[in-house]
Structures are given as C-alpha cells and as structure tokens.
C-alpha positions as CSV (number, residue, x, y, z in Angstrom):
1,X,29.1,55.2,-32.4
2,X,32.8,56.0,-32.1
3,X,34.5,57.9,-34.9
4,X,38.2,58.8,-34.9
5,X,39.5,61.8,-36.9
6,X,39.5,62.6,-40.6
7,X,41.6,65.4,-42.1
8,X,40.1,68.0,-44.3
9,X,41.5,68.1,-47.9
10,X,44.5,70.3,-48.6
11,X,43.8,74.1,-48.4
12,X,41.1,73.9,-45.7
13,X,41.2,74.5,-42.0
14,X,38.5,74.7,-39.4
15,X,37.6,76.4,-36.1
16,X,35.0,74.7,-33.9
17,X,33.7,76.1,-30.6
18,X,30.8,76.6,-28.3
19,X,29.2,80.0,-28.1
20,X,26.4,79.1,-25.8
21,X,23.6,78.1,-28.1
22,X,24.0,74.5,-27.0
23,X,24.5,73.8,-23.4
24,X,27.1,71.1,-23.6
25,X,28.6,70.8,-27.1
26,X,30.1,72.8,-29.9
27,X,27.6,74.9,-31.9
28,X,29.7,77.3,-34.0
29,X,31.8,76.1,-36.9
30,X,33.9,77.9,-39.5
31,X,35.7,76.1,-42.3
32,X,38.0,78.4,-44.4
33,X,40.1,77.9,-47.5
34,X,43.5,79.5,-48.1
35,X,42.2,80.8,-51.4
36,X,38.9,81.4,-53.3
37,X,37.4,78.1,-54.3
38,X,35.2,76.9,-57.1
39,X,31.9,76.2,-55.4
40,X,28.3,75.0,-55.9
41,X,25.4,75.0,-53.6
42,X,21.7,74.0,-53.6
43,X,19.0,75.1,-51.1
44,X,15.6,74.4,-49.9
45,X,12.6,75.5,-52.0
46,X,10.6,76.1,-48.8
47,X,8.5,79.3,-48.8
48,X,9.7,79.8,-45.2
49,X,13.4,79.6,-46.2
50,X,15.5,81.2,-43.4
51,X,17.9,84.1,-43.7
52,X,20.9,81.8,-43.9
53,X,19.4,80.3,-47.1
54,X,18.5,83.8,-48.5
55,X,22.1,85.1,-47.9
56,X,23.9,82.0,-49.1
57,X,21.8,81.7,-52.2
58,X,23.0,85.2,-53.1
59,X,26.6,84.3,-52.4
60,X,26.7,81.0,-54.3
61,X,25.5,82.4,-57.5
62,X,28.9,83.3,-58.9
63,X,30.3,79.8,-58.3
64,X,32.9,81.0,-55.8
65,X,33.3,80.7,-52.0
66,X,36.1,80.8,-49.5
67,X,34.5,80.0,-46.2
68,X,31.4,78.4,-44.6
69,X,30.0,79.2,-41.2
70,X,27.4,76.9,-39.5
71,X,25.4,77.8,-36.4
72,X,23.6,74.8,-34.9
73,X,20.6,74.5,-32.6
74,X,19.1,77.8,-33.9
75,X,17.6,78.0,-37.4
76,X,17.0,81.8,-37.3
77,X,13.9,81.2,-39.4
78,X,10.8,83.4,-39.5
79,X,12.7,86.1,-37.7
80,X,12.0,89.0,-40.2
81,X,14.3,91.8,-41.1
82,X,16.2,91.5,-37.8
83,X,17.0,87.8,-38.4
84,X,18.3,88.7,-41.9
85,X,20.5,91.5,-40.5
86,X,21.9,89.0,-37.9
87,X,22.8,86.5,-40.7
88,X,24.5,89.3,-42.7
89,X,26.4,90.4,-39.5
90,X,27.7,86.9,-38.9
91,X,28.9,86.6,-42.6
92,X,30.6,90.0,-42.4
93,X,32.4,89.0,-39.2
94,X,33.7,85.7,-40.7
95,X,34.8,87.5,-43.9
96,X,36.7,90.1,-41.9
97,X,38.7,87.3,-40.1
98,X,39.2,85.2,-43.1
99,X,40.2,88.1,-45.3
100,X,37.7,87.6,-48.0
101,X,34.6,89.4,-49.3
102,X,31.4,88.8,-47.4
103,X,30.0,87.5,-50.7
104,X,32.5,84.6,-50.5
105,X,31.1,83.3,-47.2
106,X,28.3,80.7,-47.0
107,X,26.2,80.6,-43.8
108,X,24.0,77.7,-42.7
109,X,21.8,77.2,-39.7
110,X,19.4,74.6,-38.3
111,X,17.5,74.2,-35.1
112,X,14.5,75.7,-33.5
113,X,12.4,77.9,-35.8
114,X,11.2,81.4,-34.8
115,X,14.2,82.4,-32.6
116,X,16.8,84.9,-33.5
117,X,20.5,84.1,-32.9
118,X,21.6,85.1,-29.4
119,X,23.8,87.8,-31.0
120,X,25.8,88.8,-28.0
121,X,27.0,85.2,-27.7
122,X,27.6,85.0,-31.4
123,X,29.5,88.2,-31.5
124,X,31.7,86.9,-28.7
125,X,32.3,83.8,-30.8
126,X,33.3,85.9,-33.8
127,X,35.6,88.0,-31.7
128,X,37.4,84.8,-30.5
129,X,38.0,83.6,-34.1
130,X,41.8,83.3,-34.7
131,X,43.3,84.4,-38.0
132,X,43.4,81.6,-40.6
133,X,44.9,79.2,-41.2
134,X,43.0,77.8,-38.2
135,X,44.6,75.1,-36.2
136,X,41.8,72.6,-36.8
137,X,41.8,70.2,-39.7
138,X,39.5,67.4,-38.4
139,X,36.4,66.9,-40.4
140,X,34.9,64.8,-37.6
141,X,35.0,67.9,-35.3
142,X,33.3,69.9,-38.0
143,X,30.6,67.2,-38.3
144,X,30.1,67.1,-34.5
145,X,29.8,70.9,-34.3
146,X,26.9,71.1,-36.8
147,X,24.8,68.4,-35.1
148,X,21.3,69.0,-33.6
149,X,19.4,65.8,-32.8
150,X,21.9,63.6,-34.5
151,X,23.3,60.9,-32.3
152,X,26.7,60.9,-33.9
153,X,28.7,62.9,-36.4
154,X,28.5,61.9,-40.1
155,X,31.6,62.0,-42.3
156,X,32.7,60.4,-45.5
157,X,35.9,60.4,-47.7
158,X,36.8,59.1,-51.1
159,X,39.9,59.5,-53.3
160,X,39.7,61.2,-56.6
161,X,43.0,60.6,-58.3
162,X,45.6,62.6,-56.3
163,X,42.8,64.6,-54.7
164,X,40.5,63.9,-51.7
165,X,36.8,64.5,-51.3
166,X,35.6,64.8,-47.7
167,X,32.0,65.4,-46.7
168,X,30.2,66.2,-43.5
169,X,26.5,66.2,-42.9
170,X,23.8,66.6,-40.2
171,X,20.1,66.1,-40.1
172,X,17.9,63.2,-38.8
173,X,14.5,64.8,-38.8
174,X,12.4,67.3,-40.9
175,X,14.0,65.6,-43.9
176,X,12.2,65.3,-47.3
177,X,14.4,67.2,-49.7
178,X,13.0,69.5,-52.3
179,X,16.4,70.3,-53.7
180,X,19.0,68.7,-51.4
181,X,18.4,68.3,-47.7
182,X,19.6,69.2,-44.2
183,X,23.2,70.6,-44.0
184,X,25.9,68.9,-46.1
185,X,29.3,70.4,-46.7
186,X,31.7,68.7,-49.1
187,X,35.3,69.8,-49.6
188,X,37.9,68.7,-52.1
189,X,41.4,69.7,-53.1
190,X,40.7,68.9,-56.8
191,X,41.2,71.6,-59.3
192,X,37.9,72.1,-61.2
193,X,36.1,75.0,-62.8
194,X,33.0,76.5,-61.2
195,X,30.6,75.5,-64.0
196,X,32.0,71.9,-64.2
197,X,31.8,71.5,-60.4
198,X,28.2,72.9,-60.4
199,X,27.1,70.4,-63.1
200,X,28.5,67.4,-61.4
201,X,27.4,68.4,-57.9
202,X,23.8,69.0,-58.9
203,X,23.7,65.7,-60.7
204,X,25.1,64.0,-57.6
205,X,22.6,65.8,-55.3
206,X,19.7,64.5,-57.5
207,X,20.8,60.9,-57.1
208,X,21.7,61.1,-53.4
209,X,20.5,63.8,-51.1
210,X,17.3,64.4,-53.1
211,X,16.5,60.7,-52.7
212,X,16.6,60.8,-48.9
213,X,13.5,61.1,-46.6
214,X,13.1,60.6,-42.9
215,X,9.6,61.9,-42.3
216,X,8.4,63.6,-45.5
217,X,8.9,67.2,-44.1
218,X,11.0,69.7,-46.0
219,X,13.2,71.9,-43.8
220,X,13.3,75.6,-44.0
221,X,17.1,75.6,-43.8
222,X,18.3,72.8,-46.2
223,X,21.8,73.6,-47.6
224,X,24.2,71.4,-49.5
225,X,27.4,72.9,-50.8
226,X,30.8,71.8,-52.2
227,X,34.0,73.8,-52.3
228,X,37.2,72.9,-54.3
229,X,40.5,74.4,-53.3
230,X,42.4,73.1,-56.3
231,X,45.5,72.4,-54.1
232,X,45.9,68.8,-55.5
233,X,45.7,69.8,-59.1
234,X,43.4,68.7,-61.9
235,X,41.3,65.5,-61.7
236,X,39.7,63.6,-64.5
237,X,36.0,64.7,-64.5
238,X,34.6,61.2,-64.3
239,X,36.9,60.3,-61.4
240,X,35.8,63.4,-59.5
241,X,32.1,62.6,-60.2
242,X,32.5,59.1,-58.9
243,X,34.2,60.3,-55.7
244,X,31.5,62.9,-55.1
245,X,28.8,60.2,-55.5
246,X,30.6,57.8,-53.2
247,X,30.9,60.5,-50.5
248,X,27.3,61.8,-50.8
249,X,25.8,58.3,-50.9
250,X,27.7,57.4,-47.8
251,X,26.4,60.5,-46.0
252,X,22.8,59.8,-47.2
253,X,22.9,56.3,-45.8
254,X,24.3,57.6,-42.5
255,X,21.6,60.2,-42.2
256,X,18.8,57.8,-43.0
257,X,20.2,55.2,-40.5
258,X,20.3,57.8,-37.8
259,X,16.8,59.1,-38.5
260,X,15.1,60.4,-35.4
261,X,14.0,57.3,-33.4
262,X,15.1,55.0,-36.2
263,X,16.1,51.4,-35.7
264,X,16.6,50.4,-39.3
265,X,17.8,51.8,-42.6
266,X,15.2,51.5,-45.3
267,X,16.4,51.3,-48.9
268,X,13.8,51.4,-51.7
269,X,14.9,50.4,-55.2
270,X,12.5,50.9,-58.1
271,X,13.5,49.6,-61.6
272,X,12.0,48.9,-65.0
273,X,10.3,52.3,-64.8
274,X,9.3,54.5,-67.7
275,X,11.7,57.3,-66.9
276,X,13.7,58.7,-64.0
277,X,10.8,60.8,-62.8
278,X,8.5,57.8,-62.5
279,X,11.1,55.8,-60.7
280,X,11.7,58.6,-58.2
281,X,8.1,59.2,-57.6
282,X,7.3,55.6,-56.8
283,X,10.4,55.1,-54.7
284,X,9.5,58.2,-52.7
285,X,5.9,57.1,-52.3
286,X,7.1,53.9,-50.7
287,X,9.8,55.3,-48.5
288,X,7.5,58.0,-47.2
289,X,4.6,55.8,-46.4
290,X,4.0,55.7,-42.6
291,X,2.3,52.3,-43.1
292,X,5.4,50.9,-44.9
293,X,7.7,52.4,-42.3
294,X,5.8,51.0,-39.4
295,X,5.6,47.6,-41.0
296,X,9.4,47.7,-41.4
297,X,9.8,48.7,-37.8
298,X,7.6,45.8,-36.6
299,X,9.3,43.3,-39.0
300,X,5.8,42.7,-40.5
301,X,6.1,41.3,-44.1
302,X,3.0,43.2,-45.2
303,X,3.8,43.7,-48.9
304,X,0.2,45.0,-49.4
305,X,1.4,48.3,-47.9
306,X,4.0,48.6,-50.6
307,X,1.3,47.8,-53.3
308,X,-0.8,50.6,-51.7
309,X,2.1,53.1,-51.9
310,X,2.8,52.3,-55.6
311,X,-1.0,52.7,-56.3
312,X,-0.9,56.2,-54.8
313,X,1.0,57.3,-57.9
314,X,-2.4,57.7,-59.7
315,X,-1.1,60.0,-62.5
316,X,1.2,57.3,-63.7
317,X,-1.5,55.5,-65.6
318,X,0.9,53.2,-67.4
319,X,1.6,51.3,-64.1
320,X,-0.3,48.0,-64.4
321,X,-0.5,45.8,-61.4
322,X,-0.2,42.7,-63.6
323,X,3.4,43.8,-64.5
324,X,4.5,44.9,-61.1
325,X,6.9,42.8,-59.0
326,X,7.3,43.4,-55.3
327,X,10.3,42.0,-53.3
328,X,11.6,42.4,-49.7
329,X,15.3,41.7,-50.0
330,X,15.6,39.0,-52.7
331,X,12.3,37.4,-51.8
332,X,9.5,37.9,-54.3
333,X,6.1,38.5,-52.6
334,X,3.9,39.7,-55.5
335,X,2.7,38.4,-57.9
336,X,4.0,35.1,-56.5
337,X,3.3,35.1,-52.7
338,X,5.4,32.9,-50.4
339,X,4.2,30.2,-48.1
340,X,4.4,30.0,-44.3
341,X,8.1,29.0,-44.4
342,X,9.0,31.8,-46.7
343,X,7.1,34.3,-44.5
344,X,9.1,33.1,-41.5
345,X,12.4,33.7,-43.3
346,X,11.1,37.1,-44.4
347,X,10.3,38.1,-40.9
348,X,13.8,37.2,-39.8
349,X,15.1,39.3,-42.7
350,X,13.0,42.3,-41.6
351,X,14.4,42.1,-38.1
352,X,17.8,43.1,-39.5
353,X,19.2,46.7,-39.4
354,X,18.9,47.3,-43.1
355,X,15.8,46.4,-45.2
356,X,15.6,46.6,-49.0
357,X,12.3,46.9,-50.8
358,X,12.7,46.2,-54.5
359,X,9.9,47.0,-56.9
360,X,9.9,46.5,-60.7
361,X,7.3,48.4,-62.6
362,X,7.5,46.8,-66.0
363,X,7.0,50.2,-67.8
364,X,10.6,50.8,-69.1
365,X,14.3,50.6,-68.1
366,X,14.8,53.6,-65.7
367,X,15.6,53.1,-62.0
368,X,16.1,55.0,-58.8
369,X,17.0,54.3,-55.2
370,X,15.5,56.1,-52.2
371,X,16.8,56.0,-48.6
372,X,14.8,56.3,-45.4
373,X,14.2,54.6,-42.1
374,X,11.5,53.0,-40.1
375,X,9.0,54.9,-38.0
376,X,9.1,54.2,-34.2
377,X,7.5,55.7,-31.1
378,X,10.9,57.2,-30.5
379,X,10.4,59.6,-33.4
380,X,7.1,60.8,-31.8
381,X,8.8,61.3,-28.4
382,X,11.7,63.3,-29.8
383,X,9.5,65.6,-31.8
384,X,6.8,65.9,-29.1
385,X,9.4,67.3,-26.7
386,X,11.6,69.1,-29.2
387,X,11.4,72.7,-27.8
388,X,10.8,71.7,-24.2
C-alpha cells in the first residue's frame, strides 16, 4: 500500500530515526509541540503493563503533555526495576532536548516482551536529537516509525473547523482492547481545555479503539493519546468530537484490515439491544469467535456460528432466539433462511474484502459496531515465528 505524505497539525514537529532496534527501518520517534498541550491518554489494564505505560499513566494525569516518544520493536515489558529506570531515562532525555519537564513527555513502546531497551543504542539516538522545532512534519513518517508487524503505516485526517485532527496508529496483533488498544497518537491544533478534551477523547475511544479486536489478546503496552496545541484557535465542541471520531474510526478500520495474516475486514453491527453494554458484548462475542473468523476467511455462509457466538452471552437472559435476526451483508439468514441461489450469492459476497455481519437482538434500541478480521494460516505463521 503506497501512502504519500500528510503534515502534522500546526504546532507539532517530528524526528524519526533508526537507533538499531530494527535492522532495516525507523524505530525511534519523537513528536514535540512548541508549547504545552491539553492532552488525554488511556492505557491497557493488563496486570503486566510495561514501564512505558506506568510512566505515561503518571504523566497524563494532569491533562498536559508536550512531547511523545515511541520506541518500536521492543516492548520493555516484564523487565523489572531496570526496565522502569530505562523508560524514565528516555523520558528525561527527550524532555531535556524539547525543553519541557519530564512529566510532560509520554512514552510508548511495543514489540517483544521480556527484553530491556538496548540502552547504549537508545542513548546514542537521544544524543542525536536536534533541538526543536524538528525538521520533520510528516505524519506518515511518524506512522512508519512506530510499526512492528504492520504491513503499512496507518494515518488519518479530518477537518474540525479551522483546525486539523491527524492520527497515526500501529498494531495488527495482540489486539483486544481493555481500554483502548495498540499505540495510537492523535494530534490537533484546535484550542480546547484539558477536561473537555479528556471527555470527548474517552467517549471516542469507547466507540472506536475499544471496539477493535484482531485476536482477543490484550497487549501489555496499549496506549492511546491525544494532544491539542491550540494553534488554530477554538473549535465548536461538537465539530471537534466528530473530527476525532472520523479519524479514530478510520484508524480502527485500517488496523483491523491489516490484522496479522488477515485477508478481510470484518465489521459486526449489533442493534436493537437492551443497552450499550449488551450491544458491545454481543458484537465482541461475534468478532472474537475463531469459528466466525475462519468461516469469513473461507467465504462459508455458516450463520450458525454467529448464532453460537450470540448464545455465548449467557448472562444476557433477555436475548430470545425467536426475536434475533442474523444477516450477512443485507441478506437475512435467520430466522428466514435463504435457498440455494441465495447461498450462492452470499458466498460471492463473503469473498469480498469487507464483510458485514448484522445482528438485531430485539431487546431494545441500543447499538454498537465492532471491527476485526478473518483468521488465516498466515496469522499462525507470523506468531509462531515472532521472536525467531
């Protein structure tokens, strides 16, 4: 997939380089603002959360950040006190160059678990950092520098009045968010208060990143953050919220479509649910089912696997099979099954690169959409060989 360039919003510049963690591509990224920014961030709830999460969670509590540093291909997780000290050293080094307090720097890392940063290489990278403003302004270069097993960089942009919202993300495996997911960094030049930005970002995360799943495994390093420089002036709150949702939804779809070994984007829509929680549970049960995912991969119109996934939500006792409707695309399969001609058309539909599974529960008026991908032998091969 070929992507050109996309400028960061006003007030942000970037430095992207290779410090030797990856053999043949950039692995060290710093994005800095020319002023302190209103900010919000959410992180994994994993009990094995890495030092980058521990440190960044501390730093994001006051709703202000000025820089973000990402080290890719090394998670620095389960590395004890030494790993935590390494993360703090990286943050301090970036803060010294940027000219801000260490507390105003967010750090994120993904990659192999159980290995400390190669600190001599990282220190050399820090020593090579130029003084901001950095020369780089390309969000695509930032997105490429944070990749691990992604096949291409993921970027998105939307206008918010006179301001821009630009997002980058990485992550195509070990994705089942339990807060947000993977690494996602969103930048805007809109002027917005920290509390207002936090409220809209958390709501957006709930509808987008928190509805993404590739393989039902929650990462130890998940980080999603937004920074607002304010350089473009105030923006109407609803306009900013819509732009954030547009950017984050685009990133989620890109991540799901590029899932490890994936050949298809799987979209699961659940409506007529009792409440948001029920809609989300059922959508996640479907999108996470290995049997559903393999049926989609094989273009097999086996709607019974969807019924099975809905039925796993055993605590939702108000779900009654007599009121449930199951569709692939716009084709209803239950309770009114299709004939041989309809199944042939359905098989053709399932051979496409995007598949919609639409389930109506008949218990209320709430709805939710989950995003995922099919499950192929390519996923097994990638993860069987991950560290070797």
